[in-house]
C-alpha positions in Angstrom: 10.4 12.6 -3.5 10.9 14.7 -0.4 8.8 13.2 2.4 7.0 10.0 1.2 9.5 9.2 -1.5 12.4 8.9 0.9 10.9 6.3 3.1 12.3 2.9 4.2 9.3 0.5 4.3 7.1 3.5 5.0 9.0 4.7 8.0 11.2 1.8 8.9 14.7 3.1 8.8 17.6 1.9 6.7 19.9 4.7 7.6 22.1 5.3 10.6 19.4 6.0 13.2 19.6 5.0 16.8 23.0 3.2 17.1 25.5 1.7 14.9 26.0 2.1 11.2 25.8 0.1 8.0 29.4 -1.0 8.3 28.8 -2.3 11.8 25.8 -4.1 10.7 27.8 -5.9 8.0 30.1 -7.2 10.7 27.1 -8.1 12.8 25.6 -10.2 10.0 28.6 -12.6 10.2 28.8 -12.7 14.0 27.5 -15.5 16.2 23.7 -15.8 16.3 23.8 -16.3 20.0 23.8 -12.5 20.5 20.7 -12.1 18.4 17.2 -11.1 19.3 15.1 -14.2 19.0 12.3 -13.2 16.6 10.1 -16.1 17.4 9.6 -15.4 21.0 8.5 -11.9 20.3 10.8 -10.3 22.9 12.4 -7.1 22.0 15.7 -7.1 23.9 17.3 -4.1 22.4 17.4 -0.6 23.8 18.5 2.7 22.5 22.2 2.9 22.3 22.5 -0.9 21.8 22.8 -2.7 18.5 21.6 -6.3 18.5 21.9 -8.7 15.6 18.5 -10.1 14.9 20.0 -13.2 13.3 18.9 -16.5 14.7 18.7 -19.9 13.3 15.4 -18.9 11.9 16.1 -15.4 10.6 12.6 -14.4 9.8 9.5 -14.4 11.9 8.3 -18.0 12.1 5.1 -19.0 10.5 2.6 -20.4 13.1 2.9 -23.8 11.6 6.7 -23.8 12.0 7.7 -22.8 8.5 10.5 -20.3 8.5 11.6 -18.1 5.6 15.2 -18.9 6.4 14.6 -22.6 5.7 12.7 -21.9 2.5 15.1 -19.6 0.8 18.9 -19.9 1.1 20.5 -16.7 2.2 23.1 -15.1 0.1 26.1 -13.6 1.8 27.5 -10.2 1.4 25.4 -8.8 -1.3 22.0 -8.0 0.2 20.2 -5.0 -1.2 18.1 -2.4 0.4 14.4 -2.4 -0.5 11.2 -1.1 0.9 10.9 -3.3 3.9 14.6 -3.8 4.5 16.1 -2.0 7.4 19.2 -2.0 9.5 17.4 -1.9 12.8 14.1 -2.0 14.4 13.0 -0.9 17.9 15.6 -0.9 20.6 18.5 -0.5 18.1 17.8 -4.0 16.7 19.9 -4.8 13.7 17.7 -6.3 11.0 20.2 -8.7 9.5 19.1 -12.0 8.1 21.1 -15.0 8.7 24.1 -15.0 6.4 22.9 -11.9 4.6 25.5 -9.1 4.3 24.4 -5.6 4.8 26.5 -4.2 2.0 24.9 -2.3 -0.8 22.5 0.6 -0.3 20.9 0.1 3.0 21.3 -3.6 3.7 19.7 -6.8 2.7 17.0 -7.8 5.0 13.7 -9.5 4.5 11.9 -11.6 2.0 12.4 -11.1 -1.7 15.8 -10.6 -3.2 18.4 -12.3 -1.0 15.7 -12.5 1.5 13.6 -14.9 3.3 10.2 -15.3 1.7 8.7 -18.8 1.6 9.4 -19.8 -2.0 7.4 -23.0 -1.6 4.2 -21.0 -2.3 5.4 -19.0 -5.3 4.1 -21.5 -7.9 0.5 -21.7 -6.4 0.4 -18.0 -6.1 1.5 -17.5 -9.7 -1.0 -20.0 -11.0 -3.8 -18.4 -9.0 -2.8 -15.0 -10.4 -2.8 -16.3 -14.0 -6.2 -17.8 -13.6 -7.6 -14.6 -11.9 -6.3 -12.2 -14.6 -7.3 -14.6 -17.4 -10.8 -14.7 -16.0 -10.9 -10.9 -15.6 -10.0 -10.4 -19.3 -12.5 -13.1 -20.4 -15.4 -11.7 -18.4 -14.6 -8.1 -19.4 -14.8 -9.0 -23.1 -17.3 -11.8 -23.2 -19.9 -10.8 -20.6 -19.8 -7.0 -20.6 -23.3 -6.9 -22.2 -24.7 -9.8 -20.1 -27.7 -9.3 -18.0 -27.2 -9.9 -14.3 -30.1 -11.8 -12.7 -29.8 -12.4 -9.0 -32.8 -12.9 -6.7 -33.5 -10.5 -3.9 -33.3 -13.1 -1.2 -29.9 -14.3 -2.3 -28.2 -10.9 -2.1 -27.1 -10.8 1.5 -26.2 -14.5 1.5 -24.0 -14.2 -1.6 -22.3 -11.0 -0.4 -21.4 -12.4 3.0 -20.4 -15.7 1.4 -17.9 -13.8 -0.8 -16.6 -11.7 2.1 -16.5 -14.7 4.4 -14.7 -17.0 2.0 -12.1 -14.2 1.3 -11.5 -13.7 5.1 -11.3 -17.3 6.1 -9.1 -18.2 3.1 -6.6 -15.6 4.2 -6.8 -16.7 7.8 -6.3 -20.3 6.7 -3.2 -19.5 4.6 -1.6 -17.0 6.9 -0.2 -19.5 9.5 1.7 -21.4 6.8 3.4 -18.4 5.2 6.6 -17.2 6.8 6.0 -13.7 5.4 8.5 -10.9 4.9 11.1 -9.8 7.4 8.9 -6.8 8.0 6.8 -9.0 10.2 9.8 -9.4 12.6 10.0 -5.6 12.9 6.3 -5.3 13.4 6.5 -8.0 16.0 9.2 -6.3 17.9 7.5 -3.0 17.7 4.3 -4.5 19.0 6.2 -5.9 22.0 7.9 -2.5 22.6 4.6 -0.7 22.4 2.8 -3.1 24.6 5.6 -2.7 27.2 5.4 1.1 27.1 3.2 2.9 24.6 4.3 6.4 25.7 7.9 5.4 25.7 7.8 3.7 22.3 10.0 6.3 20.5 12.3 6.9 23.4 12.9 3.2 24.1 13.6 2.3 20.5 14.9 3.8 17.3 11.9 3.2 15.1 10.9 6.1 12.9 7.5 4.6 11.9 4.7 7.2 12.2 2.5 7.1 15.3 -0.9 5.9 14.2 -0.2 2.3 13.4 1.7 1.9 16.6 -1.7 1.9 18.3 -2.7 -1.2 16.3 0.7 -2.8 17.1 0.1 -2.0 20.8 -3.2 -4.0 20.8 -1.5 -6.8 18.9 1.4 -6.8 21.4 -1.0 -7.0 24.4 -3.0 -9.9 22.9 0.1 -11.7 21.6 1.8 -11.6 25.0 -0.7 -14.0 26.4 0.2 -17.7 26.3 -2.8 -18.6 24.2 -1.8 -16.3 21.3 2.0 -16.5 21.3 2.0 -19.3 18.7 -0.2 -17.2 16.4 1.6 -13.9 16.6 2.3 -13.8 12.8 -1.4 -14.2 12.1 -2.3 -11.5 14.6 0.1 -9.1 12.8 -1.6 -9.8 9.5 -5.1 -9.7 10.9 -5.7 -5.8 10.8 -4.8 -5.8 7.1 -6.8 -8.9 6.3 -9.8 -7.2 7.8 -9.0 -4.1 5.9 -9.2 -6.1 2.6 -12.7 -7.2 3.5 -13.8 -3.8 4.7 -12.6 -2.1 1.5 -14.3 -4.7 -0.6 -17.5 -4.0 1.4 -17.2 -0.3 0.9 -16.8 -0.7 -2.8 -19.9 -3.0 -2.9 -22.1 -0.6 -0.9 -21.2 2.3 -3.1 -21.6 0.3 -6.3 -25.0 -1.1 -5.2 -26.4 2.4 -5.2 -25.0 3.3 -8.6 -24.7 0.2 -10.9 -27.0 -2.4 -9.4 -26.4 -5.5 -7.4 -24.9 -7.9 -9.9 -22.0 -5.6 -10.9 -21.6 -4.6 -7.2 -21.0 -8.2 -6.2 -18.6 -8.7 -9.1 -16.6 -5.7 -8.0 -16.5 -7.1 -4.4 -15.2 -10.4 -5.8 -12.7 -8.6 -7.9 -11.2 -6.9 -4.8 -11.5 -9.8 -2.3 -9.7 -12.3 -4.6 -7.4 -9.9 -6.3 -3.8 -11.4 -6.2 -2.3 -8.0 -5.8 -4.3 -7.5 -2.6 -3.9 -11.1 -1.5 -0.1 -11.2 -1.7 0.3 -7.9 0.1 -1.7 -8.5 3.3 -1.5 -12.3 3.6 1.8 -13.3 2.1 4.0 -10.2 2.6 2.3 -9.1 5.8 2.4 -5.4 5.1 0.1 -2.6 6.0 -0.9 -1.2 2.6 -4.4 -2.6 2.8 -5.1 -0.7 6.0 -3.7 2.5 4.4 -5.8 1.9 1.3 -9.0 1.5 3.4 -8.3 5.0 4.9 -7.8 6.5 1.4 -10.9 5.0 0.0 -12.9 6.2 3.0 -11.4 9.7 2.6 -12.4 9.9 -1.1 -16.0 8.6 -0.4 -16.5 11.1 2.4 -15.1 13.9 0.3 -17.5 13.2 -2.6 -20.4 13.1 -0.1 -19.4 16.5 1.1 -18.4 15.4 4.6 -15.3 17.5 4.4 -14.4 17.4 8.1 -14.4 13.6 8.4 -12.6 13.3 5.1 -9.8 15.5 6.5 -9.7 13.3 9.6 -9.1 10.2 7.6 -6.5 12.0 5.4 -4.7 13.1 8.6 -4.7 9.5 9.9 -3.4 8.2 6.6 -0.5 10.7 6.8 0.2 9.8 10.4 0.3 6.1 9.3 2.3 6.5 6.1 4.1 9.7 5.1 3.2 9.0 1.4 -0.4 9.8 2.4 0.6 13.4 1.6 0.4 12.4 -2.1 -3.4 12.5 -1.7 -3.5 15.9 0.0 -4.0 17.8 -3.2 -7.4 16.1 -3.8 -8.7 17.5 -0.5 -7.2 20.9 -1.4 -8.8 20.9 -4.9 -12.2 20.3 -3.4 -11.8 23.0 -0.8 -10.9 25.5 -3.5 -13.8 24.3 -5.7 -16.4 25.0 -2.9 -15.2 28.5 -2.3 -16.6 28.6 1.2 -14.9 29.3 4.5 -16.7 26.6 6.5 -15.2 23.6 4.8 -11.7 25.1 5.4 -12.4 25.5 9.1 -13.8 22.0 9.3 -10.8 20.5 7.5 -8.2 22.4 9.5 -10.0 21.8 12.8 -10.4 18.1 12.1 -6.7 17.7 11.0 -5.4 19.6 14.1 -7.6 17.7 16.6 -6.8 14.3 15.0 -3.0 15.0 15.1 -3.1 16.1 18.7 -5.1 13.0 19.8 -2.8 10.6 17.9 0.5 12.0 18.9 -0.2 13.1 22.5 0.5 9.7 24.2 3.9 9.6 22.5 4.8 13.2 23.3 5.6 13.0 27.0 9.3 13.8 27.5 9.8 14.6 23.8 10.9 17.8 22.2 7.9 20.0 21.0 8.7 19.3 17.3 9.6 15.7 17.7 7.0 14.5 15.1 8.5 16.9 12.5 11.9 15.7 13.3 10.7 12.1 13.0 9.5 12.8 9.4 12.5 14.9 8.5 14.8 12.0 9.7 13.5 9.8 6.9 14.5 12.2 4.1 17.5 11.0 2.2 17.5 7.5 3.6 16.9 6.0 0.2 18.5 8.5 -2.3 17.9 6.3 -5.4 16.1 6.9 -8.6 13.9 3.8 -7.8 13.8 1.5 -4.8 12.5 -1.6 -6.6 9.5 0.3 -7.9 9.0 -0.8 -11.5 8.4 2.6 -13.0 10.0 4.8 -15.7 13.3 5.2 -13.9 13.6 1.5 -13.4 12.8 1.0 -17.1 15.7 3.1 -18.2 18.1 1.3 -15.7 17.7 3.6 -12.7 16.8 1.0 -10.1 19.2 1.7 -7.1 21.0 4.3 -9.1 21.9 7.3 -6.9 19.3 10.0 -7.4 22.0 12.6 -7.7 23.2 10.9 -11.0 22.6 13.2 -14.0 20.0 12.2 -16.5 20.3 14.6 -19.4 20.3 18.1 -17.9 19.2 17.3 -14.4 19.6 14.6 -11.7 17.1 11.8 -11.2 15.8 13.6 -8.1 15.3 16.9 -9.9 13.5 15.2 -12.7 11.3 13.4 -10.2 10.4 16.7 -8.4 9.6 18.3 -11.8 7.3 15.3 -12.6 5.5 15.6 -9.3 4.8 19.3 -9.9 3.6 18.6 -13.5 1.3 15.7 -12.4 -0.2 17.8 -9.6 -0.8 20.7 -11.9 -2.4 18.5 -14.5 -4.6 16.9 -11.9 -5.7 20.4 -10.6 -6.5 21.4 -14.2 -8.6 18.3 -14.7 -10.4 18.8 -11.4 -11.2 22.4 -12.3 -12.3 21.4 -15.7 -14.7 18.7 -14.4 -16.3 21.0 -11.9 -17.7 18.2 -9.7 -16.5 16.4 -6.6 -17.1 13.0 -8.2 -13.8 13.6 -10.0 -12.0 13.1 -6.7 -11.3 9.4 -7.1 -9.9 9.9 -10.6 -7.7 12.8 -9.3 -6.4 10.6 -6.5 -5.6 7.8 -9.1 -3.8 10.3 -11.4 -1.7 11.5 -8.4 -0.6 8.1 -7.1 0.0 6.6 -10.6 1.9 9.7 -11.8 4.0 10.1 -8.7 4.8 6.4 -8.6 5.7 6.2 -12.3 7.8 9.3 -12.6 9.1 10.4 -9.2 12.3 9.2 -7.6 12.8 7.1 -4.5 9.5 5.1 -5.0 9.1 1.7 -3.5 7.4 -1.3 -5.0 4.2 -1.1 -2.9 3.4 2.6 -3.2 1.1 2.0 -6.2 -1.1 -0.4 -4.1 -4.1 1.9 -3.7 -4.5 2.3 -7.4 -6.6 -0.8 -7.9 -9.3 0.4 -5.4 -9.1 4.0 -6.7 -9.7 2.9 -10.3 -12.8 1.0 -9.2 -14.0 4.2 -7.3 -13.3 6.3 -10.4 -15.5 4.0 -12.5 -18.3 4.2 -10.0 -18.3 7.9 -9.9 -17.6 8.7 -13.5 -19.2 5.7 -15.1 -16.5 5.1 -17.7 -15.8 1.4 -18.2 -12.2 2.1 -19.1 -11.5 2.7 -15.4 -12.3 -1.0 -14.9 -9.6 -1.9 -17.4 -7.2 0.3 -15.5 -8.2 -1.5 -12.3 -7.3 -4.8 -13.9 -4.1 -3.3 -15.4 -2.8 -1.7 -12.2 -3.7 -4.9 -10.3 -1.5 -6.8 -12.7 1.5 -4.5 -12.4 1.1 -4.2 -8.7 1.1 -8.0 -8.4 4.1 -8.5 -10.8 6.2 -5.9 -9.0 5.3 -7.3 -5.5 5.7 -10.9 -6.6 9.1 -10.4 -8.2 10.5 -8.5 -5.2 9.0 -10.9 -2.7 10.3 -14.1 -4.3 13.2 -13.1 -6.5 16.7 -13.9 -5.3 18.6 -11.9 -7.8 21.0 -9.1 -7.1 20.2 -5.4 -6.9 21.4 -4.7 -10.4 18.9 -7.2 -11.8 17.3 -5.9 -15.0 15.1 -8.8 -16.0 12.0 -9.3 -18.2 9.5 -8.8 -15.3 11.1 -5.4 -14.4 11.1 -4.3 -18.0 7.5 -5.4 -18.9 6.0 -4.2 -15.6 7.7 -0.8 -15.8 6.6 -0.4 -19.4 3.1 -1.4 -18.5 3.0 1.2 -15.7 4.1 4.0 -18.1 1.5 2.9 -20.7 -1.3 2.7 -18.1 -0.5 6.2 -16.9 -0.7 7.5 -20.5 -4.0 5.7 -20.9 -5.2 7.2 -17.6 -4.4 10.7 -18.8 -6.4 10.1 -21.9 -9.4 8.9 -19.9 -9.4 11.7 -17.3 -9.1 14.2 -20.2 -12.2 12.7 -21.8 -14.1 12.5 -18.5 -13.4 16.1 -17.5 -14.7 17.6 -20.8 -17.8 19.8 -20.6 -19.7 17.5 -22.9 -19.1 14.7 -20.4 -20.2 16.9 -17.5 -23.5 17.6 -19.2 -24.2 13.9 -19.5 -23.2 13.2 -16.0 -26.6 13.4 -14.3 -27.9 10.6 -16.5 -24.9 8.5 -15.9 -24.8 9.0 -12.2 -28.4 8.2 -11.5 -29.1 5.8 -8.6 -30.4 2.5 -9.7 -33.0 1.0 -7.4 -32.3 -2.6 -6.3 -35.3 -4.4 -7.6 -35.5 -8.1 -8.0 -36.4 -7.8 -11.7 -33.8 -5.2 -12.7 -31.5 -6.0 -15.5 -28.4 -4.0 -16.4 -27.5 -3.2 -20.0 -24.1 -1.8 -20.8 -23.9 0.6 -23.7 -20.4 1.5 -24.8 -19.7 5.0 -26.2 -16.6 7.0 -26.9 -16.9 8.7 -23.5 -17.5 5.6 -21.5 -20.5 3.5 -20.6 -24.0 4.4 -19.7 -25.9 2.0 -17.4 -29.6 1.7 -17.9 -32.3 -0.6 -16.6 -34.7 -2.8 -18.4 -37.7 -4.5 -16.7 
């Protein structure tokens, strides 16, 4: 997909950046581990122009309780595969080889998941929890959709903070025992490099991760360098995203409490806090998608509230954190066009320019003027495959790790992917114009990420992650209960895709039942989403919007009644 579609773990390189090459890394993976960077002491010993094998006796970052991914999952030699999160080297030219894992295949085999180092001991409890969660979701959605929610005024704050607190402390209690993905080792080394010299981060290492999250890693590196926190480094690396889970749930609750009442608001907070798709990403895998999603949710909320300048700021930060943030750019563009005023354009451009300068300035000393552009351009083509473990349409037809230059009917996978991106964007624009209201922004963002993930090339398994939160936002703004079904459906496919990649030990040509079912579900969910946004953008729906979007006062005696219709659900109060 151009920029974001050609990423390696959202900016972590799998290509020949820095030093060495894939062939050298294959040799390094079988070399003695005495030359490796020790990932458990958090010291980044590599420098630019030097390739260091990161293999140690414990090839992944150690869990704080001593569990290591290398001990939980046997490494397989010589056939590791490249995935989102698998890279040949981190900062300082560090080679990202796991113990005994060859770097053959496209990009190399590093990290938890297939031929990786995830802690398989926790796969069964996670699967059972997910089955119970999604079973409860379906049961509640069918059985209690017309139930009245009765919660006392004095219990509101207590219940909300109990939910958020339990979600937070449950994550913090589990995190030390989970070895996590090998991405954590890269984050750890990057945190150490940034803490040693923030301004020299990109000159002292070969990381192509965008600048914004390096600030977070800098703080973690400073804290983790103290004796008291060294044993808890893997928890510190997860902490920003664990907090982001809680903050996103709180934002959804606050917005919902103004639109659908307290009971449903609390239910939506519970849905997000204990969502297995959210849980496995931040707490098990240790990735940063939760933080990114928090930014996107904030961007959409500010856009709907007509705070265009601040929305542009959050959008810019999202792009400076993950290049696939550009997928959400058309939403901001559509709203600027809809307003037909010069002031919002000036605020957006000004906010984006100032934010970019402030974020990149500390890293720019001694760099070429266009170093940031070169950084992004350097990631294009690193994963030239139809799908990079993203269970989407291309994976469904057997394109997982198929070269994107391979012809599919008349065009290559890459060309088909670009055509689909254009079509999805044009369709979203049409629906936005048709709706004629900023409340459509969340649905537009959902269409963009779901459509690009499902039909574009070079997608990774975690790119769909924001869809669950965006579906909840779309429900709150457009008041169509079908978006809640989409929230549950996308949560299921996100979880299945993440779980299968995180725990599976199959080879890269694996074409199993989970891949087929999840890929098919994603295609069907997108088709269903298109139907919903078509209905919600119709003029008849727009005329009914004021009644649907009325703010419900939070009174102790309020009761919510859900009335289904062909267009969605109206929420009214009975006293």
